[in-house]
C-alpha positions in Angstrom: 11.4 8.2 -33.0 13.8 9.2 -30.4 12.1 11.8 -27.7 13.4 14.9 -26.0 12.1 15.9 -22.8 13.3 19.7 -22.0 12.2 20.8 -18.1 13.4 23.5 -15.9 15.1 20.7 -13.7 15.6 16.7 -13.9 16.3 15.3 -10.3 18.1 11.5 -11.9 19.0 10.5 -7.7 21.9 9.1 -10.4 25.1 10.3 -7.9 27.3 10.1 -10.9 24.7 13.1 -12.9 22.5 14.2 -9.7 21.0 17.2 -12.1 20.2 18.0 -15.6 17.3 19.3 -17.9 16.7 17.6 -20.4 16.1 13.4 -20.8 16.1 12.1 -24.1 13.9 9.2 -24.8 14.2 5.8 -27.0 12.4 2.5 -27.6 10.9 3.5 -23.7 14.1 3.9 -22.3 16.4 6.9 -21.2 18.8 7.3 -23.9 20.4 10.9 -22.5 19.7 12.5 -19.6 21.8 15.4 -19.4 22.1 19.3 -20.3 20.1 20.4 -23.4 22.3 21.5 -25.2 25.0 18.8 -24.9 21.5 16.0 -25.7 21.0 18.0 -28.4 24.7 17.9 -30.1 24.7 14.4 -28.7 21.9 13.7 -31.1 23.4 15.6 -34.2 22.1 14.0 -37.7 19.6 11.8 -35.8 16.0 12.5 -36.4 14.4 13.4 -33.3 11.4 15.1 -31.5 11.5 17.9 -29.2 8.7 17.3 -26.7 8.4 20.8 -24.3 5.6 20.4 -22.1 7.7 20.1 -19.4 9.4 23.4 -19.9 8.6 24.6 -16.4 8.0 21.3 -14.4 10.6 19.4 -12.2 11.3 16.1 -13.6 11.8 13.3 -10.8 12.0 9.3 -11.0 8.9 7.9 -11.7 7.0 7.4 -7.9 6.3 3.8 -6.9 4.3 2.5 -4.6 5.2 -1.0 -3.4 2.4 -1.8 -0.8 -0.7 -1.3 -1.9 -4.1 -2.4 -3.2 -4.7 -0.9 -6.6 -7.3 -2.8 -8.1 -9.2 -2.8 -4.3 -8.5 0.9 -4.2 -10.1 1.2 -7.3 -13.4 -1.1 -6.1 -13.8 1.0 -3.2 -13.8 4.0 -4.8 -17.5 2.9 -6.0 -18.8 2.4 -2.9 -20.3 3.8 0.1 -17.6 6.2 1.6 -17.8 6.1 5.3 -14.1 7.5 6.5 -13.4 10.1 9.1 -11.4 11.9 5.9 -13.1 12.9 2.9 -11.1 11.1 -0.2 -10.8 11.9 -3.5 -12.3 9.8 -6.0 -10.8 8.6 -9.6 -12.9 11.4 -12.1 -11.2 14.2 -9.3 -14.6 14.4 -7.5 -14.3 14.6 -3.6 -16.2 11.7 -1.4 -17.3 14.2 2.3 -16.4 12.9 5.4 -18.4 10.7 8.2 -17.5 12.7 11.6 -20.7 10.5 13.4 -22.0 7.7 13.8 -25.4 9.6 12.5 -23.8 10.7 9.5 -22.4 7.0 8.5 -26.4 6.0 9.1 -27.3 9.2 6.9 -24.8 7.8 4.1 -25.8 4.3 4.1 -29.6 5.2 3.7 -28.6 7.1 0.7 -27.0 4.8 -0.9 -29.6 2.2 -0.2 -32.3 4.2 -2.9 -29.4 3.5 -5.4 -28.9 0.2 -4.0 -29.2 -3.1 -6.5 -27.8 -6.3 -5.2 -27.7 -8.8 -2.2 -25.3 -7.0 0.4 -24.7 -3.1 0.7 -21.0 -2.4 1.6 -20.0 0.7 2.7 -16.1 1.4 3.2 -13.8 3.3 5.0 -15.4 3.8 8.7 -13.3 4.2 11.8 -14.2 3.9 15.4 -11.0 5.5 16.9 -11.7 9.0 15.9 -15.5 8.6 17.2 -17.1 7.5 20.5 -17.6 3.9 19.7 -17.6 1.4 17.2 -20.6 0.7 15.0 -23.0 -2.2 15.7 -25.7 -4.2 14.3 -28.4 -1.8 16.1 -26.9 1.2 14.2 -27.3 -1.1 10.9 -30.2 -2.3 11.3 -31.1 1.7 11.3 -30.4 1.4 7.7 -32.3 -1.7 6.9 -34.1 -4.6 8.1 -34.2 -6.3 5.1 -31.0 -5.4 3.1 -27.8 -6.9 4.3 -25.7 -4.1 5.5 -21.9 -4.5 6.3 -19.3 -2.0 6.7 -15.7 -2.6 6.5 -13.3 -0.6 8.9 -10.7 1.3 7.4 -7.8 -1.1 8.3 -9.8 -3.4 6.3 -9.0 -6.0 9.2 -12.9 -5.4 11.1 -16.1 -5.0 9.9 -19.5 -4.4 11.0 -22.8 -6.2 10.1 -26.4 -5.6 11.0 -29.1 -8.2 12.0 -30.1 -9.3 8.7 -26.6 -10.0 7.5 -25.5 -11.9 10.3 -28.7 -14.1 10.2 -28.2 -14.7 6.4 -24.8 -16.3 7.4 -25.5 -18.1 10.6 -23.9 -15.8 12.7 -25.6 -16.5 16.2 -25.3 -16.9 20.3 -23.4 -20.5 19.2 -21.0 -19.1 16.6 -17.5 -19.9 18.4 -15.2 -18.4 15.6 -12.3 -15.9 17.0 -13.5 -12.6 16.3 -17.1 -12.4 16.7 -17.4 -10.4 19.3 -20.8 -10.7 21.7 -22.7 -8.3 23.6 -23.6 -8.8 27.2 -26.5 -11.8 26.5 -23.7 -13.3 24.7 -25.5 -12.0 21.3 -23.4 -11.1 18.1 -23.2 -7.2 18.2 -21.9 -7.0 14.9 -18.2 -6.5 15.1 -16.4 -8.7 13.2 -12.6 -8.9 13.7 -9.8 -10.3 11.1 -10.8 -13.5 9.9 -14.2 -13.4 11.5 -14.9 -11.0 8.8 -15.3 -13.9 5.9 -18.4 -15.2 8.2 -20.6 -12.4 6.5 -19.0 -10.2 3.9 -19.7 -10.9 0.7 -16.6 -10.2 -1.5 -18.6 -9.9 -4.8 -20.4 -7.4 -3.1 -17.0 -5.4 -3.1 -15.0 -6.6 -6.0 -16.9 -5.4 -9.5 -15.7 -5.8 -12.5 -11.7 -6.4 -12.7 -11.2 -4.2 -15.5 -13.2 -1.1 -14.2 -11.8 -1.7 -10.5 -8.3 -1.5 -11.7 -8.3 0.8 -14.1 -10.1 3.0 -11.4 -7.2 2.5 -9.3 -4.5 3.0 -11.5 -6.4 6.4 -12.2 -5.8 7.2 -8.6 -2.2 6.1 -8.9 -1.6 8.5 -12.0 -3.0 11.5 -10.3 -0.9 10.7 -7.5 2.4 11.0 -9.8 3.0 6.5 -9.2 4.4 5.6 -12.4 4.4 1.6 -10.6 1.7 0.1 -8.8 1.4 -3.1 -6.7 -1.2 -5.5 -5.6 0.0 -6.3 -2.8 -2.5 -9.0 -1.8 -3.9 -10.6 -5.3 -5.5 -13.6 -5.5 -3.6 -14.4 -8.7 -5.9 -17.2 -9.8 -8.9 -17.5 -12.2 -10.7 -15.1 -14.6 -10.5 -12.3 -13.0 -6.6 -12.0 -12.7 -6.3 -13.2 -16.1 -8.1 -10.5 -17.6 -6.0 -8.1 -15.0 -2.6 -9.9 -16.7 -4.4 -9.4 -20.4 -4.7 -6.0 -19.9 -1.5 -4.6 -18.1 0.7 -7.0 -20.4 -0.7 -5.4 -23.1 0.7 -1.9 -22.0 -3.5 -1.0 -21.4 -2.5 0.9 -18.2 -0.9 4.2 -17.9 1.4 2.5 -14.9 3.1 -0.6 -14.3 1.7 -3.3 -12.4 3.5 -5.7 -9.5 1.3 -7.9 -8.0 1.8 -10.4 -5.6 0.2 -13.6 -4.9 -1.7 -13.9 -1.5 -0.2 -17.3 -0.2 -2.6 -18.4 2.4 -5.7 -17.8 0.3 -3.9 -19.5 -3.0 -2.6 -22.8 -0.8 -6.1 -23.2 0.0 -7.0 -23.3 -3.5 -4.2 -25.2 -4.8 -2.5 -27.5 -1.9 0.5 -29.0 -3.5 0.5 -27.1 -6.6 0.8 -23.9 -5.3 4.8 -23.7 -6.5 4.4 -25.2 -9.8 1.7 -23.0 -10.5 3.5 -19.3 -9.5 6.6 -20.9 -11.2 4.5 -20.7 -14.6 2.8 -17.4 -13.5 6.4 -15.9 -12.8 7.4 -17.3 -16.3 4.7 -14.7 -18.1 5.7 -11.6 -16.2 6.3 -8.7 -18.7 8.1 -5.5 -18.3 4.6 -3.6 -17.4 3.2 -6.4 -15.3 5.7 -8.6 -13.1 5.2 -10.6 -10.2 6.3 -9.3 -6.8 6.9 -10.6 -3.3 4.7 -13.6 -2.2 2.2 -12.1 0.8 1.5 -13.9 4.3 -0.5 -11.8 6.7 0.4 -12.6 10.5 -1.5 -10.1 12.5 -4.0 -7.4 12.1 -4.3 -4.0 12.8 -3.1 -1.8 16.0 -5.9 1.2 15.6 -7.9 -1.9 15.3 -6.4 -3.3 18.3 -5.5 -6.8 16.8 -2.5 -6.6 15.7 0.4 -8.9 17.8 1.8 -6.2 20.3 4.7 -7.2 22.6 5.2 -6.7 26.2 3.8 -4.6 28.0 0.9 -4.8 25.3 -1.4 -2.3 24.4 -1.7 0.5 26.9 -5.4 1.0 26.9 -5.9 -2.8 27.9 -7.2 -4.4 24.7 -4.8 -7.2 24.6 -7.6 -10.0 24.7 -8.7 -8.7 21.2 -4.8 -9.0 19.3 -4.4 -12.0 17.1 -1.3 -13.5 15.9 -2.6 -15.0 13.0 0.5 -17.4 11.5 3.2 -17.9 14.1 6.7 -18.8 13.1 5.8 -22.5 12.8 2.5 -21.4 10.6 5.0 -19.1 8.2 7.4 -21.7 7.7 5.2 -24.3 6.7 3.1 -22.0 4.4 6.4 -20.5 3.1 9.4 -22.5 3.5 8.5 -24.1 0.0 8.3 -21.0 -1.5 11.7 -19.8 0.0 13.5 -22.8 -1.4 11.5 -22.5 -4.9 13.4 -18.8 -5.3 10.4 -16.5 -4.4 10.3 -13.5 -3.1 8.4 -13.1 0.4 6.6 -10.2 1.8 5.0 -10.4 5.4 2.6 -7.9 7.0 3.6 -7.3 10.6 2.2 -4.8 12.3 3.1 -5.3 16.0 6.3 -5.8 17.4 5.6 -9.4 18.5 4.6 -10.6 14.7 8.2 -8.9 13.5 9.4 -11.2 15.5 7.5 -13.9 14.9 8.8 -13.3 11.1 12.2 -12.7 11.4 12.0 -16.0 13.4 10.6 -17.8 10.6 13.1 -16.1 7.8 16.0 -17.0 10.3 14.8 -20.6 10.1 14.3 -20.6 6.6 17.9 -19.3 5.5 19.2 -21.7 8.1 17.9 -24.9 6.1 18.1 -23.3 2.3 20.7 -20.3 2.0 20.0 -18.1 -0.6 21.8 -15.0 -1.9 19.6 -11.8 -2.4 16.7 -13.4 -1.4 14.7 -10.3 -1.0 12.3 -10.9 1.6 10.8 -8.0 3.1 8.6 -6.5 6.2 5.5 -5.1 5.3 4.4 -1.7 7.6 6.8 -3.1 10.4 5.3 -0.5 12.5 7.0 -1.2 15.6 10.1 -2.8 14.9 12.6 -1.9 18.0 16.4 -1.3 17.2 17.5 -4.5 17.7 14.8 -6.0 15.5 15.9 -3.5 12.6 19.7 -4.9 13.3 18.8 -8.0 13.1 16.6 -7.6 10.0 20.1 -6.2 8.1 22.1 -9.2 9.3 19.5 -11.6 7.6 19.3 -8.9 4.3 15.8 -8.6 4.7 14.6 -5.0 3.6 11.3 -3.1 5.2 8.3 -1.1 3.5 7.5 1.1 6.7 3.7 2.4 6.6 4.9 6.1 7.5 1.4 8.0 6.7 0.2 6.1 10.4 2.6 9.0 11.7 0.0 11.4 10.3 -3.6 9.2 10.5 -3.1 7.7 13.5 0.5 9.0 15.4 -2.3 10.5 18.1 -4.0 8.0 18.8 -1.0 5.6 19.1 0.5 7.8 21.4 -2.8 7.4 23.7 -4.1 4.8 23.2 -2.1 1.7 21.6 1.8 1.8 21.8 2.0 4.7 24.3 4.8 7.7 24.1 7.9 5.7 24.7 6.9 3.0 21.6 4.8 5.3 19.1 8.3 7.7 19.1 9.9 4.9 17.0 6.9 3.5 15.4 7.7 3.4 11.3 11.2 4.4 12.1 12.9 5.7 8.7 16.1 7.1 10.0 16.5 4.5 12.5 16.3 2.0 9.2 18.9 3.8 7.2 21.2 3.7 9.8 21.5 0.4 10.0 21.8 0.1 6.4 18.1 -1.7 5.2 16.8 -1.3 1.9 13.6 1.1 3.2 10.8 2.2 1.4 7.2 3.9 2.2 3.9 3.6 1.6 0.3 4.6 1.9 -1.4 0.8 1.5 -4.3 3.0 -0.3 -7.2 2.6 0.0 -6.4 2.5 4.3 -5.0 5.7 3.5 -5.2 7.8 0.1 -2.3 7.3 -2.6 0.0 10.0 -2.2 4.0 9.7 -2.5 4.1 13.4 -1.8 2.4 13.7 1.1 4.1 10.2 2.5 7.6 12.3 2.1 6.2 15.5 3.9 5.2 12.7 6.7 8.5 11.3 6.6 10.5 14.1 6.8 8.2 16.1 9.0 7.0 13.2 11.7 3.7 15.5 12.1 0.6 14.0 13.2 -3.3 15.4 12.8 -2.4 17.6 15.7 0.6 19.0 14.5 3.2 17.1 17.4 6.3 15.8 16.0 6.1 12.2 16.6 10.0 10.9 17.2 12.0 14.0 15.5 14.9 11.4 15.6 13.2 9.6 12.7 12.8 12.7 10.1 14.7 12.3 7.1 15.8 14.4 4.9 14.6 15.6 1.7 16.7 13.3 -0.5 16.0 10.5 1.9 12.2 11.1 1.3 12.7 11.2 -2.2 14.3 7.8 -2.3 11.8 6.4 -0.2 8.9 6.5 -2.9 11.5 5.8 -5.9 14.8 3.8 -5.7 13.6 2.2 -2.3 10.5 0.7 -3.9 12.5 -0.4 -6.9 15.2 -2.1 -4.7 12.2 -3.8 -2.6 10.8 -4.8 -5.8 14.2 -5.9 -7.5 14.0 -4.1 -10.3 16.6 -1.4 -9.7 18.1 -2.1 -12.5 15.7 -0.6 -14.7 13.3 1.8 -12.2 13.7 4.2 -9.3 16.5 6.5 -11.0 16.8 8.3 -14.3 20.0 7.0 -15.5 20.9 6.0 -19.1 19.4 2.2 -19.9 16.5 2.5 -17.3 12.8 2.6 -17.9 12.1 6.2 -18.8 9.3 6.5 -15.9 9.0 9.8 -14.2 7.1 12.2 -12.8 6.4 15.8 -13.7 6.1 18.2 -10.3 5.1 22.1 -10.6 7.9 22.3 -8.1 11.2 21.5 -6.1 10.9 18.2 -3.9 13.9 18.7 -2.2 13.1 22.4 -0.9 14.6 22.7 2.6 11.2 23.5 4.1 9.1 20.2 4.2 5.5 21.7 4.5 5.9 22.8 0.8 5.7 19.3 -0.8 2.1 19.5 0.6 1.5 22.6 -2.3 3.5 20.5 -5.0 1.3 19.7 -7.9 1.7 16.8 -9.8 1.2 17.6 -13.9 2.1 14.5 -15.3 3.7 11.2 -15.7 5.5 9.1 -18.4 5.6 5.4 -18.4 8.2 4.1 -20.8 8.6 7.4 -22.7 4.9 8.3 -23.3 3.1 10.8 -21.3 -0.2 9.6 -20.2 -2.3 12.8 -19.9 -2.0 16.1 -18.7 -3.5 15.9 -14.8 -6.0 19.0 -13.9 
């Protein structure tokens, strides 16, 4: 039956029909979006149900998180939280912050009392806000008999106790890049990038795929998100098949875009990678579909492992930086995928990594030209104007990690990029000026999934201290809303069915307590998500 949803206002993001106060839905798609008197007249003689639950709400296109890790977010939500900021759980409760090394140790000691398994894993720790990083001696205070591992907030670093190091053979003779050693040449417990895999037992983090995914989607739903993403999915095995079955059968209150993690799948499948991914892509549904294939070219800026161009880190940590994939390695891994018509998403935090990605994509396009390839750069935090221009010339989209401006902007001004380069970081306005397809994201669980907050950061450019970081990069209210709706829809190559409220598109929308287009950007922080609707079906009121 046709369902009619009256509202206080409907913001459509359709230039030919910018506002309305009623949406009519049929077969999961938008049948009409107009004034309610017109909709009722147009439906005269047809049977319909009028649902007035949004009578006092503002309806906007459903928020789209085009760079997140939804299953990982759900998995981490059940682990000991060690972050500097508090974090909401899927059930609406809040995990308290850890503001010192002693707080971290105490939280892990508490978790140890209820711990079952071989490895206790804590998450969210970030040393840039404390005096120093964790080391094995700190974590030995937690246990000298159980493996204890802590994952950095960026997920690019980890810290292990002596038991974990010993159990996995990490010692003075270990020469793997990223194993940090003390003055005596012994591993101090800090592990960067690929060295994390020496001790980190993923089964100690990831639990049941179904439970993890449901928890992650619930966090997204509470934030008003109707399309989620997993931008580093190991798209292979029973866990992935279980995820596909669950999402494709409309059991989740959101659409799900998964991005195969190329490096991991290439190791597992070898020359069979392209054929396997073609088989998986043919199984796409409206609710579960393949996004871009993901490659990681460098690390974390605040973790000092991202690849920065000259003059490097302003506090002198260039010895820790890692360009994980140069242009030739990108071409080797991604070239066959490009030729086969797949979309690519390349993680580039530092500007040196961005340059390597651009070199690789340009060479691939020269060798195998493609129209509307849709390749994207993810995070792309330090892109110069010249790089943005080059991206536009190559038809590359950009998904900017805007939340970084607030969470680490002050750190980047003083300790990583320096004030000049920090002004331009995550430059949404510059990217729009160059005509790029642009979205912003949270990279959850690195930062909490919250498109309203991301919109606020894009408009205000305020850091933790209240400093306006790059006033010229602030965007309008309309541009900020597009950056979490139509922008990510375009980056997912789903703009024909997602991103705005137009006749024929999926009936995905978010109900808000107020107007997100108000002149005062700070008003965004007071808005509440009331409910989401996916395919015309309300997902349940939020409290």
